[in-house]
C-alpha positions in Angstrom: -64.3 -55.9 -62.0 -66.7 -54.3 -59.5 -65.2 -50.7 -59.5 -65.6 -50.8 -63.2 -69.5 -51.9 -62.7 -69.8 -49.1 -60.4 -68.2 -46.4 -62.8 -70.7 -47.7 -65.2 -73.7 -47.3 -63.1 -72.5 -43.8 -62.5 -72.4 -43.0 -66.2 -75.8 -44.6 -66.5 -77.2 -42.2 -64.2 -75.6 -39.2 -65.5 -73.6 -38.9 -62.1 -70.0 -39.7 -63.6 -67.6 -37.2 -62.5 -64.3 -35.8 -64.2 -61.7 -33.0 -63.2 -63.1 -30.1 -65.8 -60.5 -29.0 -68.2 -60.2 -26.3 -70.5 -62.7 -23.9 -68.6 -62.4 -20.2 -69.5 -65.4 -18.1 -69.6 -67.1 -16.3 -66.7 -66.3 -18.0 -63.2 -69.2 -19.2 -61.5 -67.7 -22.2 -60.1 -64.7 -20.8 -57.7 -65.1 -20.0 -54.0 -63.2 -16.8 -54.6 -65.9 -14.8 -53.3 -63.9 -11.8 -52.7 -62.2 -11.8 -55.9 -58.5 -11.9 -54.0 -57.5 -15.2 -55.7 -58.1 -13.1 -59.2 -55.6 -10.3 -57.9 -52.8 -12.8 -57.2 -50.6 -11.0 -60.0 -50.9 -7.6 -58.0 -50.5 -9.1 -54.7 -47.7 -11.5 -55.2 -45.1 -9.4 -55.6 -45.7 -7.4 -52.4 -45.8 -10.5 -50.7 -42.6 -12.1 -51.6 -41.1 -9.0 -50.9 -41.9 -9.3 -47.2 -41.7 -13.3 -46.8 -39.2 -14.1 -48.9 -37.4 -16.6 -46.5 -40.8 -18.5 -45.6 -40.0 -22.0 -46.3 -42.2 -24.3 -48.6 -42.4 -27.5 -46.2 -43.2 -27.7 -42.5 -41.4 -30.8 -42.9 -43.3 -32.3 -39.7 -46.5 -32.1 -37.4 -47.2 -29.1 -35.6 -46.1 -31.1 -32.2 -42.6 -32.1 -33.9 -41.7 -28.7 -36.0 -38.9 -26.5 -34.9 -39.9 -23.2 -36.5 -43.2 -22.1 -36.0 -43.0 -18.4 -36.2 -45.5 -17.9 -39.3 -48.2 -20.4 -37.4 -47.7 -18.5 -34.2 -48.1 -15.0 -36.2 -51.4 -15.9 -38.0 -52.5 -18.0 -34.7 -52.0 -14.6 -32.8 -53.7 -12.3 -35.0 -56.9 -14.5 -35.5 -57.2 -14.7 -31.5 -56.9 -11.1 -31.5 -59.8 -10.7 -34.1 -61.7 -13.5 -32.5 -61.2 -13.3 -28.8 -60.9 -17.0 -28.8 -57.8 -19.4 -28.9 -56.9 -20.1 -32.5 -55.6 -23.8 -34.0 -54.5 -23.8 -37.4 -55.7 -27.0 -39.5 -54.4 -28.3 -42.9 -57.9 -27.7 -44.5 -61.7 -27.6 -43.6 -62.1 -31.3 -44.1 -59.0 -31.9 -41.7 -60.9 -29.4 -39.2 -64.6 -30.8 -39.2 -63.1 -34.3 -39.4 -60.4 -33.8 -36.6 -62.7 -31.5 -34.2 -66.0 -33.6 -34.5 -64.4 -37.0 -34.0 -62.6 -35.8 -31.2 -65.7 -34.0 -29.6 -67.8 -37.5 -30.1 -67.0 -39.6 -27.1 -69.3 -41.7 -25.0 -71.4 -39.7 -23.0 -71.7 -36.9 -25.8 -74.8 -36.3 -28.3 -74.2 -34.6 -31.5 -77.1 -33.1 -32.7 -76.5 -32.0 -36.6 -78.5 -30.4 -39.2 -79.4 -32.5 -42.2 -77.9 -30.4 -44.6 -74.2 -30.2 -43.0 -71.0 -30.5 -45.2 -69.7 -33.8 -45.7 -66.6 -33.3 -44.0 -69.0 -32.9 -40.7 -70.8 -35.9 -41.4 -67.4 -38.0 -41.9 -66.1 -36.2 -38.4 -69.4 -37.5 -36.6 -69.4 -40.7 -38.2 -65.5 -41.0 -36.9 -66.5 -40.7 -33.5 -67.9 -42.9 -30.5 -70.6 -40.7 -29.4 -74.5 -40.7 -30.0 -75.9 -38.8 -32.6 -79.3 -37.3 -33.9 -80.4 -34.8 -36.7 -83.1 -32.4 -36.9 -84.5 -31.0 -40.5 -82.7 -28.2 -42.2 -82.9 -25.2 -40.0 -86.0 -26.7 -37.8 -85.6 -25.1 -34.8 -88.8 -26.4 -33.4 -87.5 -29.9 -33.9 -84.1 -29.3 -32.5 -85.9 -27.7 -29.4 -87.9 -31.4 -29.5 -84.8 -33.4 -29.5 -83.3 -31.5 -26.8 -85.8 -31.3 -24.6 -86.3 -35.3 -25.0 -82.4 -36.2 -24.7 -80.0 -33.5 -23.5 -80.5 -34.4 -19.6 -79.0 -37.9 -20.5 -75.9 -36.7 -21.6 -72.8 -35.0 -20.3 -72.6 -32.9 -23.1 -74.3 -31.9 -26.4 -72.9 -30.5 -29.5 -75.3 -28.8 -32.2 -73.4 -28.6 -35.2 -74.4 -26.6 -38.1 -73.1 -24.2 -40.9 -73.5 -20.8 -41.0 -74.2 -20.4 -45.0 -75.3 -23.4 -46.3 -72.9 -24.2 -49.6 -75.5 -25.7 -51.9 -78.6 -23.3 -51.2 -76.6 -20.4 -49.8 -79.4 -20.1 -47.0 -78.5 -18.8 -43.6 -78.8 -20.7 -40.1 -80.6 -18.9 -37.7 -77.6 -18.5 -35.6 -79.1 -15.6 -32.9 -81.9 -18.3 -32.1 -79.5 -21.3 -32.0 -77.7 -19.4 -29.3 -80.7 -18.6 -27.4 -81.5 -22.4 -27.4 -78.0 -23.4 -26.3 -78.6 -20.8 -23.3 -81.6 -22.9 -22.0 -79.1 -26.0 -21.5 -75.8 -25.7 -19.2 -74.2 -28.7 -21.4 -75.0 -27.7 -24.4 -72.5 -26.5 -26.9 -72.7 -24.6 -30.4 -70.4 -25.5 -33.2 -70.6 -23.6 -36.5 -68.9 -24.0 -40.0 -68.4 -20.4 -41.1 -66.5 -21.8 -44.1 -68.7 -19.7 -46.6 -69.5 -16.6 -44.5 -65.9 -15.9 -43.7 -64.9 -12.9 -45.6 -68.3 -12.2 -46.8 -70.2 -11.5 -43.8 -69.7 -9.2 -40.5 -67.7 -5.6 -40.7 -64.2 -7.4 -40.5 -65.5 -10.1 -42.5 -65.2 -12.7 -40.0 -68.4 -14.2 -40.5 -72.3 -14.4 -39.9 -71.5 -14.6 -36.3 -69.7 -11.4 -36.1 -72.5 -9.7 -38.5 -75.1 -10.8 -35.9 -72.9 -9.7 -32.6 -72.6 -13.2 -31.3 -69.3 -14.3 -31.7 -68.7 -15.0 -27.7 -71.7 -17.0 -27.8 -70.3 -19.6 -30.3 -68.4 -22.3 -28.5 -66.6 -23.9 -31.7 -66.2 -21.5 -35.0 -64.3 -23.7 -38.1 -63.4 -21.4 -40.9 -61.6 -22.3 -44.0 -59.0 -20.4 -45.7 -59.2 -21.6 -49.3 -62.5 -19.8 -50.5 -63.0 -15.8 -49.6 -59.4 -15.6 -48.2 -58.0 -17.3 -51.7 -55.3 -19.0 -49.5 -55.2 -22.6 -48.0 -55.7 -24.3 -44.7 -58.4 -23.6 -41.6 -58.5 -22.9 -38.4 -60.6 -23.7 -35.1 -61.6 -20.7 -33.1 -62.7 -21.9 -29.4 -62.0 -21.6 -25.8 -58.6 -22.6 -24.2 -59.7 -25.9 -22.8 -61.0 -27.0 -26.1 -58.0 -25.6 -28.0 -55.8 -27.8 -26.1 -58.0 -30.6 -26.0 -58.0 -30.6 -29.8 -54.1 -30.6 -29.8 -54.2 -33.5 -27.9 -57.3 -35.7 -29.4 -57.8 -34.5 -32.8 -56.0 -37.1 -35.1 -56.1 -35.1 -38.1 -54.0 -32.4 -36.4 -51.6 -34.7 -34.6 -50.9 -36.9 -37.5 -50.7 -34.3 -40.5 -47.5 -32.4 -41.6 -48.3 -29.0 -40.6 -49.3 -26.2 -43.3 -46.1 -24.9 -45.1 -44.8 -21.5 -43.5 -44.9 -20.0 -46.9 -48.4 -20.7 -47.0 -49.6 -19.8 -43.6 -47.4 -16.5 -44.1 -49.8 -15.9 -47.4 -52.8 -16.7 -45.3 -52.1 -13.9 -42.9 -51.2 -11.5 -45.8 -54.6 -11.9 -47.5 -56.7 -11.8 -44.4 -55.0 -8.6 -43.5 -56.4 -7.6 -46.8 -59.5 -9.1 -46.4 -60.4 -7.3 -43.3 -60.4 -4.0 -44.7 -62.5 -4.8 -47.7 -66.2 -3.5 -46.0 -67.0 -1.6 -49.4 -66.5 -4.8 -51.3 -68.7 -6.7 -48.8 -71.3 -4.3 -49.2 -71.2 -4.6 -53.0 -71.1 -8.3 -53.1 -74.4 -8.3 -50.9 -76.2 -5.9 -53.2 -75.1 -7.7 -56.2 -76.0 -11.1 -55.0 -79.8 -9.9 -53.9 -80.2 -8.3 -57.3 -79.2 -11.6 -59.1 -81.0 -13.8 -56.7 -84.2 -11.6 -57.7 -83.7 -11.6 -61.3 -83.1 -15.4 -61.2 -86.6 -15.9 -59.4 -88.0 -13.5 -62.2 -86.8 -15.9 -65.0 -87.6 -19.2 -63.5 -90.7 -18.4 -61.7 -89.2 -20.1 -58.3 -88.3 -18.8 -55.1 -84.8 -18.9 -54.0 -83.8 -19.3 -50.2 -80.6 -18.0 -50.8 -79.4 -14.8 -48.8 -75.9 -15.1 -49.8 -73.5 -14.8 -52.7 -74.5 -18.7 -53.5 -77.2 -19.1 -55.6 -78.8 -22.3 -56.9 -80.8 -23.1 -60.1 -82.8 -26.2 -59.6 -82.7 -28.6 -62.3 -84.7 -31.6 -61.0 -82.5 -34.3 -62.3 -79.1 -35.0 -63.3 -79.2 -35.0 -66.8 -81.1 -31.6 -66.6 -78.3 -30.3 -64.5 -76.0 -31.4 -67.0 -77.8 -29.8 -70.0 -78.4 -26.5 -68.3 -74.5 -26.5 -67.6 -73.6 -26.8 -71.3 -76.3 -24.0 -72.1 -74.1 -22.0 -70.1 -70.9 -22.9 -71.4 -72.1 -22.3 -74.9 -72.9 -19.1 -73.6 -69.2 -18.2 -72.0 -70.2 -19.1 -68.4 -68.5 -21.7 -66.4 -71.0 -23.4 -64.2 -70.8 -27.1 -63.2 -73.8 -29.5 -62.4 -74.3 -30.2 -59.0 -75.7 -34.1 -58.6 -76.0 -36.9 -56.2 -74.4 -37.8 -53.7 -73.6 -33.9 -53.2 -77.3 -33.0 -53.1 -80.3 -35.7 -52.8 -82.0 -37.0 -55.6 -84.4 -34.7 -57.3 -82.6 -31.4 -56.1 -80.0 -31.3 -58.8 -78.9 -28.0 -59.8 -76.4 -25.6 -60.8 -74.7 -23.5 -57.9 -73.7 -20.2 -59.1 -70.9 -18.4 -56.7 -70.6 -14.8 -57.3 -68.0 -12.9 -56.4 -67.1 -9.0 -55.7 -65.1 -8.4 -58.9 -68.3 -9.2 -61.2 -70.4 -6.6 -62.5 -74.1 -6.4 -63.5 -73.0 -6.3 -67.0 -71.3 -9.6 -67.0 -74.2 -11.5 -65.1 -76.7 -10.2 -67.6 -75.0 -12.8 -69.8 -75.7 -15.7 -67.3 -79.2 -14.4 -66.8 -79.8 -14.5 -70.5 -78.4 -18.2 -70.7 -80.6 -18.9 -67.8 -83.8 -17.5 -69.7 -82.8 -19.2 -73.0 -83.3 -22.6 -70.9 -87.0 -22.2 -70.6 -89.2 -20.6 -68.1 -91.4 -23.2 -68.2 -89.4 -26.1 -67.9 -87.8 -24.4 -64.8 -91.1 -23.3 -63.1 -92.6 -26.8 -63.6 -89.8 -27.9 -61.0 -91.6 -26.4 -58.2 -93.7 -29.3 -57.8 -90.4 -31.7 -57.6 -88.9 -29.2 -54.7 
């Protein structure tokens, strides 16, 4: 059977995946960046005292749902925080596929960074507009594309992430805003999945930290990472808010988030907003850890966030490195094709505000045991 042949090929290439089971070491896999998920036992009692009556299912889409008290309350709170209209979505994947496919219509050009998330790529592919891509964070290339093509379209969407999920590096958002402002028909679309909760005084993301929230036309934020909840939302103008309600198929044709989950999201965001000290601590911890990894591997790390990649150079090497860490009591999974390009396989280490330097010394010792020479030799491949 052809599907079995594909699985055999994946196995031969060290790319066959399975759902991990039995993990129990120091968790460097989770996106629970602010360690709110780890505090569930402490927080759930408080939550259920307040929201004991919130239903476990919406039983219909938002357009058909009768009781939207919890959804409206969360959207109102987020609208006040962002100064934008808010539309809840079922996940980051639903938000990106729904919004980008709705935006990608004839007469529209979508220009995206080459390293955007798969959900953004899928949303663009589902649409019917024209597309172009620029090399990762290459503003010179983006300007050339806009100079050549922008005047031929009614609207142009520039789609990026603020914190890139595999390298942990940052998008030059301030420069993107300046570029956007040179063109009256250009809109800036930013996925803040890995920045929400971590960046900004209130944890609203990199755009908040840079003071450019009003300049971002469409923000996508997921609630399953630093928020330790579930779902996502789009923050945008009133006109685009209404447009997505009417044209984003993943919104129209999906059963809405359960009211109990929406209430939990609101509860967790209320906690997250006040975690300024934890955000500062995580930033300092991440910088310290990144520098230590650079010293051990002899390789420069582009990350400027809580996501720290350790490059392997091949799928088999990534598996070997993950096994070494597991034997040392550290959970870190290998990242392989198609998540990253061939030759850039890696471990993706996610730090959280609940970690200590003492715990991370164990990780550093394990990375050191992998061998400085073998890691440094990868520089010529990357």
